[in-house]
C-alpha positions in Angstrom: 22.2 -33.4 2.3 24.3 -31.1 4.4 23.2 -27.7 5.6 25.2 -24.5 5.2 24.9 -21.2 7.2 25.7 -18.0 5.4 25.8 -14.4 6.5 24.5 -12.0 3.9 23.4 -8.4 4.4 19.6 -7.9 4.5 19.4 -5.9 1.3 21.3 -8.5 -0.7 19.1 -11.3 0.6 16.0 -9.2 -0.1 17.0 -8.6 -3.7 18.0 -12.3 -4.1 14.6 -13.4 -2.9 12.9 -11.1 -5.3 15.0 -12.3 -8.2 14.5 -15.9 -7.3 10.7 -15.3 -7.1 10.8 -13.7 -10.5 12.7 -16.8 -11.9 10.3 -19.2 -10.2 13.0 -20.7 -8.0 14.4 -20.2 -4.5 17.6 -18.6 -3.1 18.4 -22.0 -1.7 18.2 -23.6 -5.1 20.4 -20.8 -6.7 23.1 -21.2 -4.0 23.0 -25.0 -4.3 23.3 -24.8 -8.0 26.2 -22.3 -7.8 28.1 -24.5 -5.3 27.6 -27.6 -7.4 28.9 -25.7 -10.5 31.7 -24.2 -8.4 32.9 -27.5 -7.1 32.6 -29.0 -10.5 33.7 -32.3 -11.8 37.4 -32.9 -11.9 37.2 -34.7 -15.2 35.4 -31.8 -16.8 37.8 -29.3 -15.3 40.8 -31.2 -16.5 39.4 -31.6 -20.0 38.6 -27.8 -20.2 42.2 -27.0 -19.1 43.6 -29.3 -21.7 41.4 -27.8 -24.4 42.5 -24.3 -23.4 46.1 -25.3 -23.5 45.7 -26.9 -26.9 44.0 -23.8 -28.3 46.9 -21.6 -26.9 49.5 -23.9 -28.5 47.7 -24.0 -31.8 49.3 -22.2 -34.8 46.2 -22.6 -37.0 45.2 -19.3 -38.4 48.4 -17.6 -37.6 49.4 -17.3 -41.2 48.6 -14.5 -43.6 46.0 -16.5 -45.6 42.4 -15.6 -45.0 39.1 -16.7 -46.3 37.5 -14.8 -49.1 33.8 -14.5 -49.8 33.8 -16.9 -52.8 35.5 -19.6 -50.8 33.1 -19.3 -47.9 30.1 -19.6 -50.1 31.5 -22.0 -52.6 29.1 -24.9 -51.7 26.0 -22.7 -51.2 23.6 -22.7 -54.0 
C-alpha cells in the first residue's frame, strides 16, 4: 500500500475525526474508500456512461399516453 500526505486545516480534521469515531471508522478508511470510489473501475464507468446516453436517446414515455389507475392496478387482487 502507498502512503499519501494531505494538508487539511485543523478544524476540518477535528470534525472528520469526530464523525469517523461516531461511525466506528477512521479518517484514513474514509479517505481510502473515497479515493477507491473516485478512481473507479473503467468498465463500470464506461457502462454507466453508455446507460446515461441510452436514457438520453430514449423516446419512451415521450408520447401523450399516460398510465391510469385501473391499468396500474389491473393485476392486483
